N, C-alpha and C positions, 0 to 999 in steps of 0.2 A: 824796257823803254821803247823798243821797236814794235810796231803792230804785227808781229809774226815771227817765226823762227828764221830770222835773216842772218844771224851772226854765225860765222863758221871759223873754226880754228884748226891749225895743224898741230900735230904732236911734236915734241922735241923743241929745239931752239929756233927752228925756221919760223920767220914771221911773214913769209910770202903767203898771200891769200890763196885759198885752196883751188881757185879757178881763175883762168885767164880769159874766159868767155866774155867778150865786151858787153854783150847784152845783160849778163848776170851782174857784172861790175857796175854797169849803168843803173840797173834796178837797185842794187845795194846802195850806191851813192845817193840816189834819190831818197830812199827811206832813211838813211843816215842823216841827210839834211832835213828831212821832214821831222825827225825826232828833235833836232835843234829848234825848228820852228815851234814845236809843241812844248818846249820846256816850261813856258809860263802856265800852260794848262796842267802839265804834270806837277808843277809846284803847288797849284791850287788843290789838286787831288791829294798830294802828299800832306798838306795841312789838314785836309778833311780826314785822312787816315789817322793822323796823329791824334786828332780830337775824338773821333768816333770809332776807330778801328776798322772802318769799311775799307776793303782793298782797292787799289787802283784798277786792276783788272777784275771784272765781276762777271760771274756766271749769270746767264740769263735768268735762271730760276731765283737767284738771290734778289734781283731787281724786280722780278715779276712772279712772286710765289703763287699767286692766284690765277695765273694764265696757264692752262693745261698744255699749250703749245711750247711753253718755255721749259717744261720739266726735264725733258731729255735732250735738250739742245747742248751738245758738247763740242760743236765745231764753229761756234761764233761766240762773241763775248762783248761786254760793254767796257769801254775804257773811260772810267768815270761814268757819270749819269748821261752824258750828252754825245758820246761818240760810240757807234756800234760798228764793230770790226768783224769781217767774215774772211779769215785766211783761206787761201786756196791750198788744199792738201792733196790734190790728185794732179799728176802731170798731164799736160796736153788738153785739159778741158777748156771750153770757151765760155761756159756759164756755170753757175752753181746756184742752188736754192738758198735763199736767205729769208729768215723770218723777222719782220719788223713789227714789234708790238703796237698796240693802239696808240695813236698820236700822230704828230706831224714829223715827217722825216724828209731830208734832202740829200741827194747824192753829193758827196764832198767834191768829186772830180768834175762833174758836168754842171753842177749848180741847178739841177732839176728836182722838182718835188717827186716823191715816191710814195704811193699809197701803202698804208699799213697792211699786214698780212704776209702771205708767202709771195716772194717775187723771184724771178729768174734773173740773177745779176750777171752782167758780162764780166769776164775775167781775162782781159788782155794780159800778155806775158809780163808787162811792167807795172800792173796795178791790181790791187785787191779791193774788193767792195768795202767801202767805208761810208757810213751815213751819219749826218748830223741832225740832232734833234732840233725842230723848228723853234726859233725864238731864243735858243741858247747861245750866249756870247762865248766864243772860244778864244781865250787869250793866246797870242802867238808872238814870237820874235820874227820880224820880217825885215828885209832890206828896204831900200827906198821904193822899189817896185813890188807890188803885191802879187807874188807867185809862190804857191806851195812847192816845197822842195828846193827853194832858192837858198844859196849859202848865206849864212849870217855870222860867221865867225865861230871860234871855239869857245868853250867855257873859260872864263877869265878874260876874254877879249870883249870888245864892243859887240853886244849881241844884236844890234839893230833896233828897230822901233817896236814898242809894245802896241800891238794891234788887237782889237776885239773884232773877230769875224763873226757875223751873225746872218742867219737866214730869216725870212718872215715866219712869224709864229707868236706864241705867247708863253712867257716863262720868266720867272725871277731866279737869279743866280747869284750866289755869294762867291766873290773872287778874292784871290790873294796875290799881291804883287810879288813877283819871283825874286826880287832883290831886297826890298825893304821889309817884306812880310806884312805890309799894310793890307787890311781887308776892307772891301766895300761891296755894295750890292748894286746889281744892274737888273732892271726889269724891262723886258721887251714885250710889246703888244702890237697887234696888227688889227686895225678896225675894218669895218665893212666897206670903207671907201678906198681900200688898198693904201692906207697910210701906216707906216711903221713908226711907233713911238718908242724911243729909248730913254728911260729915266735912270739916272745914276746918282747915287748919294755918296758924298765924301770921296769923290773921284781924285786919284792922284794926278799929278801934272804930266802932260805929254802923252796922253792916251789917244790913239787913233781908232775910229770906228770904221769897219769895213763891211758895208751892207751888200750881201750878194743876193741876187734874185735869179729867176729862171734863165738858164743859159742853154747849153746843149752842145752837141758836136758840130764842128771839129774843136771848138774852143769855148769854154764857159764865158758867160757874160762877166766882164770885169767888175760890175757893181759900182759902188760909190764909196769914196773916202771922205770922212768928216772928222774934224778935231773935236774931241769931247771936252767942254770946258771943265776946268778944275773946280772941285766942290760939288754942290748940288746942281743938277742940270736936267733938262729935258730936250730931246732932239726929235723932230718929226721929219721923216723921209717919205716922199711921194713915190711909191713903188712903180707907178705907171710911167715914171720918167727914167727908170733904169733900163 
C-alpha cells in the first residue's frame, strides 16, 4: 500500500519503531497518511484486479510492452495506470533518473507539467518522485482542507471527503466507490482554449472535484474545488483563472 519500502519491524515482542530519528519518523508519518488519502484509488485498482487480474503495482514493461526504454526498468513502477512511482534506492542522492513514457505527466508534489522521456527528478529526503497522468481523476480521502499527506482518520472511522484530484489532460477513467462499490465513469478533456471539461456519468452523491494546475516551489498552486452534481453532469473549468 505504501509507495516504497517504508515499513520497518523489530523482531520479538518489542513494538517500538526501529528508529527515533525525527526526520525518518516525519517521512514515515507523511507516507502513512498519504496511503490513507489514496485508499479510494487503491479500492478502484483492487476492483480492476479482481475483474481482470492486472496487479495494482505494475512493471513498466507490463504497461508499455512496445516501448524499448521500458523493457529493463526495474527501479520504478506504475501504481495503477495513472500514478508513476520512482523510489529512491541510494542514500544521499539529490536526483535520480526517471523515465516517463509518451503522454502527459504532472509532478504530484509541485503541480508542474513534466515532459515525457528521461528526466532528472529531485529527491529531497522527505519525498520520492511521483507523477500523475494528465487528465486522470485520482480518487482520494481528504480532510476539509486539500493537502496531500493530511490525516483523515483510521479505517472504520470517518474517512473525510471523497475528492477527485485531476490535472489538465485527456482521459476516460472508470472509478469504484470505496465504500458502496458503485462504479461510474469520468472523462476529462482539455481544449485549445485552456478549458478543462469534466464529464461524469451516474456520479454518486457528495463527490468533490479538485482541479490542479501548474504550481511550483515553494508551494504548489492550490487549484480549484468544485462539487460534482449527482448523476450525469459536465463541468467546465477555465484553467487561465487558476
